[in-house]
N, C-alpha and C positions, 0 to 999 in steps of 0.2 A: 409536296404540300403547295398553297397556293402560293402567289407573288408576295417579296418584302414591303408591295408598296401597301397592298391587302390588310398583310401585318401591321403595317404602321397606322393605317385607317385605323385598326380596332384597338390599336393600342390608345388611339388618340379617345376612339369610342369611349373607351373605359374611363379613361380620365374626365371626359367631362360629364358623365352618369355619376362618378362620383361626387365632384366638386358640384356639379346640382343637386343630388340626391341629400348632400350632406347640408344643404341650405335651404333646400322644402320639410328636410325632415326635421331641421334642429328650429326654426324658424316660422313654422308655418302660420302663426296668426297674423303673422307681421305680413309674408309673402302672399299669402292667402287672396288679399287687398289688393297685388299689384300683380297679378301672374295670369296668363297670357287667355285666360276666359274666366269667366267666372266661376267662382268654385269657393267650397268652407276650409275651414284650418285642417279638418281631419280628412279630407279628399286631396289636399295638400300634399298633409302627411303622408298619405297613400300612396299618391304619385311619387312621392319622394322617396318612398319604399320602394317603386320600381325600380327607379332609378340606380338606388343603389346596388339592388338585387342585379342590374342588367352591368352597371362597373365591375362587381366581381363577377358574373359568366365571363364579360369580355376579357377581363384581365387573365384568369388561371385560363382560360382559350387561349388565349394567345401566346401563354406560356407553356403551352405543353406543346399546341401548334402542330400537332400530329391531326391528318384526316379522319383517319380510318375510328380516330378517338374523340375529337370534338364536331364534328359532323355536324351533328344534331344542335350542339349550343350554337352552331353557327347560324344553322337554320332559324330557330328561333330567336334571336339578334335581329337577322337578315328580314326575319317576318315583320317583327315589330317595329323597326325602325318604317318600313315602308310603307306599313300598314296605318302609323299614326302619322304618318307626314300626307298620306289620304288623309285620313280624317280632317288634317288641319286645313287640309286643302277643300273639302267640302263643307267647312265651315269657316272659312275664311275671313266671312261678313262681321262675326262675333269676335276674332280676335284683337286682344288688346295689347300693342306692342308700345307701351309706352313707358315700362319701366325695364332695364336691365336683364331682370331674372324671366321675363317673357321672351325675350332674345336668344337669354343661353340658354332657354326649351327649343328655340325654334333650332338654333346650330347644332343643340348636341344630337337631337332627330335626324337636321341635315349628316351631318358628318357620318350620322350612323347608317343613313341611304345610303352616301357614297360608297362604304366599306360594304356594304350588299350588295352594288351595282358591278364592286371589282371584284368581288369575290364570285358574284357568277358569273361575270365575263372569263374569269380566273375558272372556273369548274367547267366550262363547255372547252375553253380551250385545251384544258390538263387532262381534264377528266381523272381525278384523282380514284386510286380504289378504296373500296368500305374496307379490305380485307378480311371477310368474312371468314377467315380460318378460327381455330379458337374456340372456348366454352360461348356455347350460345345461353339465351334467355330460356327458363323451362316453360313447360304446356301454362304452369300456373302463373309462372309472372309474365307471360305474354298475354292470359286474362287481365291482370291488373291491368297491367298497360291499357286494353283494349276497353275497360272501364272509365280506366284516366280520359282517356280518347273522350268518348262518348258521352262522360258528363261538365269535363271542361269543354268540351267541344261545344254543346247545348247552351254552354252560358255565353260561349262568345259569339254562337251564329244568334240566341236570343238578343243580346245588347246588339249585336250590331243591325236589327231589324227592330227591335221593340221601339213603341212609344210611350213618351211618357201617357202616366195612368195605368199600364198593362202591368199586368200583377208582377210584384216583386221591384216596380222600380218606383216607388213610394214610400221608401223605408222598410219594405218590407224584406229585405235579406243586408243589403247597404243600409245602416240605419238613418242615411240622409237620404232627401228627395234627391236627385240628379237631372241634370238640365239633357238635353238631348245629346250635346256636345260631349259634354262627361260620359253617357252612355256607351258612346259611340265608343269614344277612348279605351272605355272598359271593357268593351265587346271586342275592340280591335285586339287588347292585350291578351286576353283570355283564350281566341282566336290562335295567335300565334302558339300560345301554351301548347294548345291541342295537336296541333297541327307539325309542329317540330318532334313530337314524341309518337308518329303514325310509324315511322320507321322500326319500331320497338314489337308493333304489331304483327310482323313478321319473324321477330325471332333473330334482331341480329344481335351483336357482343355483349356477352353481360360487360364488357370493361366498356366498352360506349356507355351503356344504361348508367353504368357507376357513378362515369365523369358527368353524365345529365345530369343526374343527380347532385351530383357536388358544385357545379354548374348553377345549377339551380336555388340550393336551399339559402343562399344568400335574399330572393324573391320571397320563399317562404319565411323566413325568421324577421325581415324590416318588415313586412306588412302583416304580420303577425303581432308583432309588437306596437305597432300604432293601433293595430283593433283594439289590444291591450289595454294602451294606453288612456284611449278615446272611450273605456269599457261603458262609462256613464251613456253613451249615446245612447246605447241598443236598451230595448226594453223586451226582452226574453218571456217576458209573461203575457201581452199583448202580440208580439211581433216574432213569432219564434223564428221565424228565420234568420234570424241574427246569430242563432245557432249555426247555422251550414253557411253562411259564411266566416265565423272564424273557425268550426269545425273541422272544416274540407282544409283547411293550411293545416291543422292538428295531424291530422289521421294521414297526410302525406308526411308532413316534418318528420316527425317521430319516430317510425319505422324507419326512414332513411337514415337517424342517427346510430342506428342498431345495427344498420346494413353496413353500414359505413366501418363502423368497429369490428364489423365479421369480416365482409372481403374484401376492404379498401375503397378507393377513391376512386377508379379506374386508372388502368395503366396502358403503355403502345402497345400493338399486338402487332 
């Protein structure tokens, strides 16, 4: 497995994401005013949901810490940290660093990115095996993985390239108008999720897939809950795309719960 240093930074990443996420999630109205860039309370709460979900993913991954079981979750965390740091760099002129919460966000992503760089160096040095023995995903399950990668990947690519005013950016899916900064951050988030799921397209171990789903359930739970708490912002009659925003989390999250009940949450292979 990867080095103790990488594991330590992953633990630290989990801790920082949980602290940051809890603050953004619990007091979004106050922190939206002093966040790292211009956002609304709902956007702040949603970003807090990302952070809480990432904290859970990092924690359960570092607790299990067997490459063949957790590598796709690590790939997600690594890509998230690096890609969001790139977004911050590209929009550095718009950063607002006058409040500690902005510095906590920046510091959390920096630690996440350092963990990613350490992990990549470890992987290049150690080349840990993915242990492809054992039960593999069925063709049907691989089909679901392909559909997931295509749909979420499209959202990621679109959010990473679309300009304000393009379809879906003016409250058509997410119920509020996003700045270019926020849109790119959302794009990097979805693209990281999609790219990390690509290994399942080739039929990897079902236990790796179960762990990946279990590590991702925090993202689904907290983001969906934030949307339900702010359901008043959605206008499903005039902007039915909001149903897609909430629905895609429910479509993924609810079947996962039944899957965990039947097959468990993944085990070392």
